[in-house]
mmCIF file of the N, C-alpha and C atoms, coordinates in Angstrom:
data_MODEL
# 
_entry.id   MODEL 
# 
loop_
_atom_site.group_PDB 
_atom_site.id 
_atom_site.type_symbol 
_atom_site.label_atom_id 
_atom_site.label_alt_id 
_atom_site.label_comp_id 
_atom_site.label_asym_id 
_atom_site.label_entity_id 
_atom_site.label_seq_id 
_atom_site.pdbx_PDB_ins_code 
_atom_site.Cartn_x 
_atom_site.Cartn_y 
_atom_site.Cartn_z 
_atom_site.occupancy 
_atom_site.B_iso_or_equiv 
_atom_site.pdbx_formal_charge 
_atom_site.auth_seq_id 
_atom_site.auth_comp_id 
_atom_site.auth_asym_id 
_atom_site.auth_atom_id 
_atom_site.pdbx_PDB_model_num 
ATOM 1   N N  . MET A 1 1  ? 19.099 42.039 21.626 1.00 0.00 ? 1  MET A N  1 
ATOM 2   C CA . MET A 1 1  ? 19.709 43.147 20.854 1.00 0.00 ? 1  MET A CA 1 
ATOM 3   C C  . MET A 1 1  ? 19.496 44.124 21.876 1.00 0.00 ? 1  MET A C  1 
ATOM 4   N N  . TYR A 1 2  ? 20.593 44.962 21.042 1.00 0.00 ? 2  TYR A N  1 
ATOM 5   C CA . TYR A 1 2  ? 20.809 46.503 22.469 1.00 0.00 ? 2  TYR A CA 1 
ATOM 6   C C  . TYR A 1 2  ? 21.186 47.517 20.921 1.00 0.00 ? 2  TYR A C  1 
ATOM 7   N N  . GLN A 1 3  ? 20.746 48.114 21.559 1.00 0.00 ? 3  GLN A N  1 
ATOM 8   C CA . GLN A 1 3  ? 20.954 49.852 20.564 1.00 0.00 ? 3  GLN A CA 1 
ATOM 9   C C  . GLN A 1 3  ? 21.386 50.977 21.280 1.00 0.00 ? 3  GLN A C  1 
ATOM 10  N N  . LYS A 1 4  ? 22.117 52.169 20.987 1.00 0.00 ? 4  LYS A N  1 
ATOM 11  C CA . LYS A 1 4  ? 22.275 52.576 22.226 1.00 0.00 ? 4  LYS A CA 1 
ATOM 12  C C  . LYS A 1 4  ? 21.245 53.972 21.320 1.00 0.00 ? 4  LYS A C  1 
ATOM 13  N N  . THR A 1 5  ? 20.376 54.417 21.912 1.00 0.00 ? 5  THR A N  1 
ATOM 14  C CA . THR A 1 5  ? 20.134 56.274 21.626 1.00 0.00 ? 5  THR A CA 1 
ATOM 15  C C  . THR A 1 5  ? 20.489 57.164 22.624 1.00 0.00 ? 5  THR A C  1 
ATOM 16  N N  . GLY A 1 6  ? 20.787 58.145 22.179 1.00 0.00 ? 6  GLY A N  1 
ATOM 17  C CA . GLY A 1 6  ? 21.726 59.097 22.616 1.00 0.00 ? 6  GLY A CA 1 
ATOM 18  C C  . GLY A 1 6  ? 22.558 58.566 23.839 1.00 0.00 ? 6  GLY A C  1 
ATOM 19  N N  . THR A 1 7  ? 22.215 59.063 25.291 1.00 0.00 ? 7  THR A N  1 
ATOM 20  C CA . THR A 1 7  ? 22.878 58.586 25.954 1.00 0.00 ? 7  THR A CA 1 
ATOM 21  C C  . THR A 1 7  ? 22.269 56.947 26.868 1.00 0.00 ? 7  THR A C  1 
ATOM 22  N N  . TRP A 1 8  ? 21.312 56.351 26.458 1.00 0.00 ? 8  TRP A N  1 
ATOM 23  C CA . TRP A 1 8  ? 20.678 55.081 26.966 1.00 0.00 ? 8  TRP A CA 1 
ATOM 24  C C  . TRP A 1 8  ? 20.825 54.305 26.000 1.00 0.00 ? 8  TRP A C  1 
ATOM 25  N N  . TYR A 1 9  ? 21.014 53.181 26.330 1.00 0.00 ? 9  TYR A N  1 
ATOM 26  C CA . TYR A 1 9  ? 21.154 51.796 25.650 1.00 0.00 ? 9  TYR A CA 1 
ATOM 27  C C  . TYR A 1 9  ? 19.828 50.912 25.879 1.00 0.00 ? 9  TYR A C  1 
ATOM 28  N N  . LEU A 1 10 ? 19.591 50.642 24.908 1.00 0.00 ? 10 LEU A N  1 
ATOM 29  C CA . LEU A 1 10 ? 17.727 50.349 24.677 1.00 0.00 ? 10 LEU A CA 1 
ATOM 30  C C  . LEU A 1 10 ? 18.268 48.828 24.467 1.00 0.00 ? 10 LEU A C  1 
ATOM 31  N N  . GLY A 1 11 ? 17.080 47.628 25.005 1.00 0.00 ? 11 GLY A N  1 
ATOM 32  C CA . GLY A 1 11 ? 17.445 46.231 25.039 1.00 0.00 ? 11 GLY A CA 1 
ATOM 33  C C  . GLY A 1 11 ? 16.151 45.583 24.788 1.00 0.00 ? 11 GLY A C  1 
ATOM 34  N N  . TRP A 1 12 ? 16.014 44.533 24.130 1.00 0.00 ? 12 TRP A N  1 
ATOM 35  C CA . TRP A 1 12 ? 14.934 43.460 23.918 1.00 0.00 ? 12 TRP A CA 1 
ATOM 36  C C  . TRP A 1 12 ? 15.134 42.770 23.349 1.00 0.00 ? 12 TRP A C  1 
ATOM 37  N N  . VAL A 1 13 ? 14.210 41.495 23.806 1.00 0.00 ? 13 VAL A N  1 
ATOM 38  C CA . VAL A 1 13 ? 14.469 40.479 23.320 1.00 0.00 ? 13 VAL A CA 1 
ATOM 39  C C  . VAL A 1 13 ? 13.321 40.159 22.204 1.00 0.00 ? 13 VAL A C  1 
ATOM 40  N N  . GLU A 1 14 ? 14.089 39.815 20.735 1.00 0.00 ? 14 GLU A N  1 
ATOM 41  C CA . GLU A 1 14 ? 12.781 39.923 19.264 1.00 0.00 ? 14 GLU A CA 1 
ATOM 42  C C  . GLU A 1 14 ? 12.020 38.795 19.445 1.00 0.00 ? 14 GLU A C  1 
ATOM 43  N N  . GLU A 1 15 ? 12.542 37.822 20.199 1.00 0.00 ? 15 GLU A N  1 
ATOM 44  C CA . GLU A 1 15 ? 11.408 36.654 19.645 1.00 0.00 ? 15 GLU A CA 1 
ATOM 45  C C  . GLU A 1 15 ? 9.969  36.496 20.999 1.00 0.00 ? 15 GLU A C  1 
ATOM 46  N N  . ILE A 1 16 ? 10.150 37.693 21.970 1.00 0.00 ? 16 ILE A N  1 
ATOM 47  C CA . ILE A 1 16 ? 9.298  37.405 22.912 1.00 0.00 ? 16 ILE A CA 1 
ATOM 48  C C  . ILE A 1 16 ? 9.044  38.827 22.832 1.00 0.00 ? 16 ILE A C  1 
ATOM 49  N N  . PRO A 1 17 ? 8.002  39.580 22.530 1.00 0.00 ? 17 PRO A N  1 
ATOM 50  C CA . PRO A 1 17 ? 7.050  40.751 22.732 1.00 0.00 ? 17 PRO A CA 1 
ATOM 51  C C  . PRO A 1 17 ? 7.068  40.782 23.829 1.00 0.00 ? 17 PRO A C  1 
ATOM 52  N N  . GLY A 1 18 ? 7.377  42.328 24.512 1.00 0.00 ? 18 GLY A N  1 
ATOM 53  C CA . GLY A 1 18 ? 7.407  42.697 25.826 1.00 0.00 ? 18 GLY A CA 1 
ATOM 54  C C  . GLY A 1 18 ? 8.331  42.761 26.924 1.00 0.00 ? 18 GLY A C  1 
ATOM 55  N N  . VAL A 1 19 ? 9.429  42.145 26.128 1.00 0.00 ? 19 VAL A N  1 
ATOM 56  C CA . VAL A 1 19 ? 10.722 41.751 26.742 1.00 0.00 ? 19 VAL A CA 1 
ATOM 57  C C  . VAL A 1 19 ? 11.203 43.189 26.355 1.00 0.00 ? 19 VAL A C  1 
ATOM 58  N N  . ASN A 1 20 ? 11.733 43.847 27.083 1.00 0.00 ? 20 ASN A N  1 
ATOM 59  C CA . ASN A 1 20 ? 12.430 45.478 26.511 1.00 0.00 ? 20 ASN A CA 1 
ATOM 60  C C  . ASN A 1 20 ? 12.633 46.062 27.910 1.00 0.00 ? 20 ASN A C  1 
ATOM 61  N N  . THR A 1 21 ? 13.657 47.025 27.889 1.00 0.00 ? 21 THR A N  1 
ATOM 62  C CA . THR A 1 21 ? 14.416 47.822 28.940 1.00 0.00 ? 21 THR A CA 1 
ATOM 63  C C  . THR A 1 21 ? 15.069 48.668 28.378 1.00 0.00 ? 21 THR A C  1 
ATOM 64  N N  . GLN A 1 22 ? 15.851 49.520 29.125 1.00 0.00 ? 22 GLN A N  1 
ATOM 65  C CA . GLN A 1 22 ? 16.527 50.769 29.139 1.00 0.00 ? 22 GLN A CA 1 
ATOM 66  C C  . GLN A 1 22 ? 18.501 50.494 30.196 1.00 0.00 ? 22 GLN A C  1 
ATOM 67  N N  . GLY A 1 23 ? 18.977 51.096 30.040 1.00 0.00 ? 23 GLY A N  1 
ATOM 68  C CA . GLY A 1 23 ? 20.171 51.418 30.299 1.00 0.00 ? 23 GLY A CA 1 
ATOM 69  C C  . GLY A 1 23 ? 20.953 52.711 30.506 1.00 0.00 ? 23 GLY A C  1 
ATOM 70  N N  . LYS A 1 24 ? 21.248 52.982 31.610 1.00 0.00 ? 24 LYS A N  1 
ATOM 71  C CA . LYS A 1 24 ? 22.692 54.160 30.895 1.00 0.00 ? 24 LYS A CA 1 
ATOM 72  C C  . LYS A 1 24 ? 23.875 53.402 30.229 1.00 0.00 ? 24 LYS A C  1 
ATOM 73  N N  . THR A 1 25 ? 23.985 52.658 31.095 1.00 0.00 ? 25 THR A N  1 
ATOM 74  C CA . THR A 1 25 ? 25.180 51.823 30.383 1.00 0.00 ? 25 THR A CA 1 
ATOM 75  C C  . THR A 1 25 ? 24.941 50.813 29.534 1.00 0.00 ? 25 THR A C  1 
ATOM 76  N N  . LEU A 1 26 ? 25.731 49.584 28.998 1.00 0.00 ? 26 LEU A N  1 
ATOM 77  C CA . LEU A 1 26 ? 25.142 48.348 28.338 1.00 0.00 ? 26 LEU A CA 1 
ATOM 78  C C  . LEU A 1 26 ? 25.071 47.340 29.134 1.00 0.00 ? 26 LEU A C  1 
ATOM 79  N N  . LYS A 1 27 ? 25.812 47.280 30.384 1.00 0.00 ? 27 LYS A N  1 
ATOM 80  C CA . LYS A 1 27 ? 26.139 46.596 31.730 1.00 0.00 ? 27 LYS A CA 1 
ATOM 81  C C  . LYS A 1 27 ? 24.224 46.533 32.469 1.00 0.00 ? 27 LYS A C  1 
ATOM 82  N N  . GLU A 1 28 ? 24.415 47.907 32.594 1.00 0.00 ? 28 GLU A N  1 
ATOM 83  C CA . GLU A 1 28 ? 22.938 47.781 32.866 1.00 0.00 ? 28 GLU A CA 1 
ATOM 84  C C  . GLU A 1 28 ? 21.885 47.519 32.635 1.00 0.00 ? 28 GLU A C  1 
ATOM 85  N N  . ALA A 1 29 ? 21.878 47.959 31.349 1.00 0.00 ? 29 ALA A N  1 
ATOM 86  C CA . ALA A 1 29 ? 20.709 47.510 30.148 1.00 0.00 ? 29 ALA A CA 1 
ATOM 87  C C  . ALA A 1 29 ? 20.712 45.531 29.845 1.00 0.00 ? 29 ALA A C  1 
ATOM 88  N N  . LYS A 1 30 ? 21.967 45.159 30.086 1.00 0.00 ? 30 LYS A N  1 
ATOM 89  C CA . LYS A 1 30 ? 21.503 43.663 29.690 1.00 0.00 ? 30 LYS A CA 1 
ATOM 90  C C  . LYS A 1 30 ? 21.344 43.206 31.555 1.00 0.00 ? 30 LYS A C  1 
ATOM 91  N N  . LYS A 1 31 ? 21.726 43.682 32.587 1.00 0.00 ? 31 LYS A N  1 
ATOM 92  C CA . LYS A 1 31 ? 21.122 43.091 33.720 1.00 0.00 ? 31 LYS A CA 1 
ATOM 93  C C  . LYS A 1 31 ? 19.487 43.416 33.810 1.00 0.00 ? 31 LYS A C  1 
ATOM 94  N N  . ASN A 1 32 ? 19.121 44.769 33.886 1.00 0.00 ? 32 ASN A N  1 
ATOM 95  C CA . ASN A 1 32 ? 17.392 44.991 33.241 1.00 0.00 ? 32 ASN A CA 1 
ATOM 96  C C  . ASN A 1 32 ? 16.449 44.070 32.464 1.00 0.00 ? 32 ASN A C  1 
ATOM 97  N N  . LEU A 1 33 ? 17.323 43.368 31.314 1.00 0.00 ? 33 LEU A N  1 
ATOM 98  C CA . LEU A 1 33 ? 16.808 42.717 30.328 1.00 0.00 ? 33 LEU A CA 1 
ATOM 99  C C  . LEU A 1 33 ? 16.682 41.455 30.893 1.00 0.00 ? 33 LEU A C  1 
ATOM 100 N N  . ARG A 1 34 ? 17.722 41.163 31.712 1.00 0.00 ? 34 ARG A N  1 
ATOM 101 C CA . ARG A 1 34 ? 17.559 39.696 32.645 1.00 0.00 ? 34 ARG A CA 1 
ATOM 102 C C  . ARG A 1 34 ? 16.612 39.504 33.493 1.00 0.00 ? 34 ARG A C  1 
ATOM 103 N N  . GLU A 1 35 ? 16.665 41.025 33.637 1.00 0.00 ? 35 GLU A N  1 
ATOM 104 C CA . GLU A 1 35 ? 15.462 40.838 35.170 1.00 0.00 ? 35 GLU A CA 1 
ATOM 105 C C  . GLU A 1 35 ? 13.796 41.003 34.250 1.00 0.00 ? 35 GLU A C  1 
ATOM 106 N N  . ALA A 1 36 ? 13.772 41.636 33.039 1.00 0.00 ? 36 ALA A N  1 
ATOM 107 C CA . ALA A 1 36 ? 12.589 41.748 32.390 1.00 0.00 ? 36 ALA A CA 1 
ATOM 108 C C  . ALA A 1 36 ? 12.126 40.498 31.456 1.00 0.00 ? 36 ALA A C  1 
ATOM 109 N N  . LEU A 1 37 ? 12.767 39.814 30.987 1.00 0.00 ? 37 LEU A N  1 
ATOM 110 C CA . LEU A 1 37 ? 12.754 37.978 30.719 1.00 0.00 ? 37 LEU A CA 1 
ATOM 111 C C  . LEU A 1 37 ? 12.240 37.594 31.969 1.00 0.00 ? 37 LEU A C  1 
ATOM 112 N N  . ARG A 1 38 ? 12.931 37.452 33.331 1.00 0.00 ? 38 ARG A N  1 
ATOM 113 C CA . ARG A 1 38 ? 12.290 36.561 33.872 1.00 0.00 ? 38 ARG A CA 1 
ATOM 114 C C  . ARG A 1 38 ? 11.184 37.403 34.472 1.00 0.00 ? 38 ARG A C  1 
ATOM 115 N N  . LEU A 1 39 ? 10.468 38.347 34.753 1.00 0.00 ? 39 LEU A N  1 
ATOM 116 C CA . LEU A 1 39 ? 9.420  38.828 35.575 1.00 0.00 ? 39 LEU A CA 1 
ATOM 117 C C  . LEU A 1 39 ? 8.264  38.655 33.970 1.00 0.00 ? 39 LEU A C  1 
ATOM 118 N N  . ILE A 1 40 ? 8.394  38.280 32.473 1.00 0.00 ? 40 ILE A N  1 
ATOM 119 C CA . ILE A 1 40 ? 7.516  38.392 31.898 1.00 0.00 ? 40 ILE A CA 1 
ATOM 120 C C  . ILE A 1 40 ? 7.366  36.359 31.555 1.00 0.00 ? 40 ILE A C  1 
ATOM 121 N N  . LEU A 1 41 ? 8.496  35.662 32.261 1.00 0.00 ? 41 LEU A N  1 
ATOM 122 C CA . LEU A 1 41 ? 8.259  34.392 31.734 1.00 0.00 ? 41 LEU A CA 1 
ATOM 123 C C  . LEU A 1 41 ? 7.251  34.163 33.426 1.00 0.00 ? 41 LEU A C  1 
ATOM 124 N N  . GLU A 1 42 ? 7.493  34.495 34.486 1.00 0.00 ? 42 GLU A N  1 
ATOM 125 C CA . GLU A 1 42 ? 6.955  34.633 35.457 1.00 0.00 ? 42 GLU A CA 1 
ATOM 126 C C  . GLU A 1 42 ? 5.752  34.568 35.295 1.00 0.00 ? 42 GLU A C  1 
ATOM 127 N N  . THR A 1 43 ? 4.988  35.656 34.642 1.00 0.00 ? 43 THR A N  1 
ATOM 128 C CA . THR A 1 43 ? 3.912  36.121 34.760 1.00 0.00 ? 43 THR A CA 1 
ATOM 129 C C  . THR A 1 43 ? 3.062  35.036 33.731 1.00 0.00 ? 43 THR A C  1 
ATOM 130 N N  . ASN A 1 44 ? 4.054  35.046 32.655 1.00 0.00 ? 44 ASN A N  1 
ATOM 131 C CA . ASN A 1 44 ? 3.128  33.792 31.653 1.00 0.00 ? 44 ASN A CA 1 
ATOM 132 C C  . ASN A 1 44 ? 2.479  32.628 31.904 1.00 0.00 ? 44 ASN A C  1 
ATOM 133 N N  . LYS A 1 45 ? 3.862  32.220 33.555 1.00 0.00 ? 45 LYS A N  1 
ATOM 134 C CA . LYS A 1 45 ? 3.348  30.823 33.684 1.00 0.00 ? 45 LYS A CA 1 
ATOM 135 C C  . LYS A 1 45 ? 2.147  31.020 34.566 1.00 0.00 ? 45 LYS A C  1 
ATOM 136 N N  . MET A 1 46 ? 2.629  32.225 35.453 1.00 0.00 ? 46 MET A N  1 
ATOM 137 C CA . MET A 1 46 ? 1.228  32.696 36.534 1.00 0.00 ? 46 MET A CA 1 
ATOM 138 C C  . MET A 1 46 ? -0.150 32.213 35.814 1.00 0.00 ? 46 MET A C  1 
ATOM 139 N N  . LEU A 1 47 ? 0.052  33.093 34.767 1.00 0.00 ? 47 LEU A N  1 
ATOM 140 C CA . LEU A 1 47 ? -1.471 32.816 33.376 1.00 0.00 ? 47 LEU A CA 1 
ATOM 141 C C  . LEU A 1 47 ? -1.322 32.011 33.021 1.00 0.00 ? 47 LEU A C  1 
ATOM 142 N N  . GLY A 1 48 ? -1.011 31.056 32.729 1.00 0.00 ? 48 GLY A N  1 
ATOM 143 C CA . GLY A 1 48 ? -0.936 29.992 31.925 1.00 0.00 ? 48 GLY A CA 1 
ATOM 144 C C  . GLY A 1 48 ? -1.700 28.901 33.390 1.00 0.00 ? 48 GLY A C  1 
ATOM 145 N N  . ALA A 1 49 ? -1.185 28.838 34.416 1.00 0.00 ? 49 ALA A N  1 
ATOM 146 C CA . ALA A 1 49 ? -2.052 28.128 35.490 1.00 0.00 ? 49 ALA A CA 1 
ATOM 147 C C  . ALA A 1 49 ? -3.052 28.191 35.650 1.00 0.00 ? 49 ALA A C  1 
ATOM 148 N N  . ARG A 1 50 ? -3.856 29.829 35.569 1.00 0.00 ? 50 ARG A N  1 
ATOM 149 C CA . ARG A 1 50 ? -4.997 30.326 35.705 1.00 0.00 ? 50 ARG A CA 1 
ATOM 150 C C  . ARG A 1 50 ? -5.976 29.562 35.103 1.00 0.00 ? 50 ARG A C  1 
ATOM 151 N N  . GLU A 1 51 ? -5.187 29.511 33.629 1.00 0.00 ? 51 GLU A N  1 
ATOM 152 C CA . GLU A 1 51 ? -6.049 28.973 32.625 1.00 0.00 ? 51 GLU A CA 1 
ATOM 153 C C  . GLU A 1 51 ? -6.343 27.566 32.109 1.00 0.00 ? 51 GLU A C  1 
ATOM 154 N N  . HIS A 1 52 ? -5.081 27.271 32.495 1.00 0.00 ? 52 HIS A N  1 
ATOM 155 C CA . HIS A 1 52 ? -5.038 25.319 32.393 1.00 0.00 ? 52 HIS A CA 1 
ATOM 156 C C  . HIS A 1 52 ? -5.302 24.998 33.427 1.00 0.00 ? 52 HIS A C  1 
ATOM 157 N N  . GLY A 1 53 ? -5.574 25.612 34.730 1.00 0.00 ? 53 GLY A N  1 
ATOM 158 C CA . GLY A 1 53 ? -5.628 24.861 36.087 1.00 0.00 ? 53 GLY A CA 1 
ATOM 159 C C  . GLY A 1 53 ? -4.253 23.686 36.684 1.00 0.00 ? 53 GLY A C  1 
ATOM 160 N N  . ARG A 1 54 ? -4.791 23.058 37.249 1.00 0.00 ? 54 ARG A N  1 
ATOM 161 C CA . ARG A 1 54 ? -3.771 22.224 37.864 1.00 0.00 ? 54 ARG A CA 1 
ATOM 162 C C  . ARG A 1 54 ? -4.042 21.104 37.420 1.00 0.00 ? 54 ARG A C  1 
ATOM 163 N N  . GLY A 1 55 ? -4.941 21.174 36.538 1.00 0.00 ? 55 GLY A N  1 
ATOM 164 C CA . GLY A 1 55 ? -5.724 19.816 36.319 1.00 0.00 ? 55 GLY A CA 1 
ATOM 165 C C  . GLY A 1 55 ? -4.204 18.529 35.221 1.00 0.00 ? 55 GLY A C  1 
ATOM 166 N N  . LYS A 1 56 ? -5.247 17.948 34.140 1.00 0.00 ? 56 LYS A N  1 
ATOM 167 C CA . LYS A 1 56 ? -4.394 17.530 33.705 1.00 0.00 ? 56 LYS A CA 1 
ATOM 168 C C  . LYS A 1 56 ? -3.466 18.039 31.973 1.00 0.00 ? 56 LYS A C  1 
ATOM 169 N N  . VAL A 1 57 ? -2.335 18.438 32.742 1.00 0.00 ? 57 VAL A N  1 
ATOM 170 C CA . VAL A 1 57 ? -1.496 19.023 31.847 1.00 0.00 ? 57 VAL A CA 1 
ATOM 171 C C  . VAL A 1 57 ? 0.113  18.121 32.345 1.00 0.00 ? 57 VAL A C  1 
ATOM 172 N N  . ILE A 1 58 ? 0.791  18.188 31.528 1.00 0.00 ? 58 ILE A N  1 
ATOM 173 C CA . ILE A 1 58 ? 1.949  17.841 31.969 1.00 0.00 ? 58 ILE A CA 1 
ATOM 174 C C  . ILE A 1 58 ? 3.178  18.940 31.756 1.00 0.00 ? 58 ILE A C  1 
ATOM 175 N N  . ARG A 1 59 ? 3.579  19.471 33.180 1.00 0.00 ? 59 ARG A N  1 
ATOM 176 C CA . ARG A 1 59 ? 4.835  20.588 32.882 1.00 0.00 ? 59 ARG A CA 1 
ATOM 177 C C  . ARG A 1 59 ? 5.980  19.785 33.512 1.00 0.00 ? 59 ARG A C  1 
ATOM 178 N N  . GLU A 1 60 ? 6.659  20.529 32.842 1.00 0.00 ? 60 GLU A N  1 
ATOM 179 C CA . GLU A 1 60 ? 8.039  19.949 32.668 1.00 0.00 ? 60 GLU A CA 1 
ATOM 180 C C  . GLU A 1 60 ? 9.024  20.605 32.304 1.00 0.00 ? 60 GLU A C  1 
ATOM 181 N N  . PRO A 1 61 ? 10.749 21.565 32.862 1.00 0.00 ? 61 PRO A N  1 
ATOM 182 C CA . PRO A 1 61 ? 11.432 22.021 32.627 1.00 0.00 ? 61 PRO A CA 1 
ATOM 183 C C  . PRO A 1 61 ? 11.712 22.193 31.096 1.00 0.00 ? 61 PRO A C  1 
ATOM 184 N N  . LEU A 1 62 ? 12.155 22.969 30.616 1.00 0.00 ? 62 LEU A N  1 
ATOM 185 C CA . LEU A 1 62 ? 12.924 23.102 29.405 1.00 0.00 ? 62 LEU A CA 1 
ATOM 186 C C  . LEU A 1 62 ? 14.114 24.090 29.197 1.00 0.00 ? 62 LEU A C  1 
ATOM 187 N N  . ALA A 1 63 ? 15.147 23.245 29.241 1.00 0.00 ? 63 ALA A N  1 
ATOM 188 C CA . ALA A 1 63 ? 16.315 24.494 28.721 1.00 0.00 ? 63 ALA A CA 1 
ATOM 189 C C  . ALA A 1 63 ? 16.947 24.912 27.704 1.00 0.00 ? 63 ALA A C  1 
ATOM 190 N N  . VAL A 1 64 ? 16.902 26.659 27.109 1.00 0.00 ? 64 VAL A N  1 
ATOM 191 C CA . VAL A 1 64 ? 17.400 26.866 25.840 1.00 0.00 ? 64 VAL A CA 1 
ATOM 192 C C  . VAL A 1 64 ? 18.812 26.823 25.920 1.00 0.00 ? 64 VAL A C  1 
ATOM 193 N N  . THR A 1 65 ? 19.745 26.637 25.164 1.00 0.00 ? 65 THR A N  1 
ATOM 194 C CA . THR A 1 65 ? 21.059 27.120 24.852 1.00 0.00 ? 65 THR A CA 1 
ATOM 195 C C  . THR A 1 65 ? 21.769 27.479 23.516 1.00 0.00 ? 65 THR A C  1 
ATOM 196 N N  . SER A 1 66 ? 22.318 28.611 23.745 1.00 0.00 ? 66 SER A N  1 
ATOM 197 C CA . SER A 1 66 ? 22.551 29.582 22.034 1.00 0.00 ? 66 SER A CA 1 
ATOM 198 C C  . SER A 1 66 ? 24.075 28.744 21.709 1.00 0.00 ? 66 SER A C  1 
# 
């Protein structure tokens, strides 16, 4: 989602709390939002590894397209 507020564009992913950003242009906001999402996913992966360890869990990639 993107919203222009004053001279800034705000961006966020509704379905994932904490993934939000801003940019002076829509292009910049989109770039920043991709980076914010990447960082949240990396952080969640790291936290999950700490919580569940490397023991008996099955990890596999998941691709989602719209």
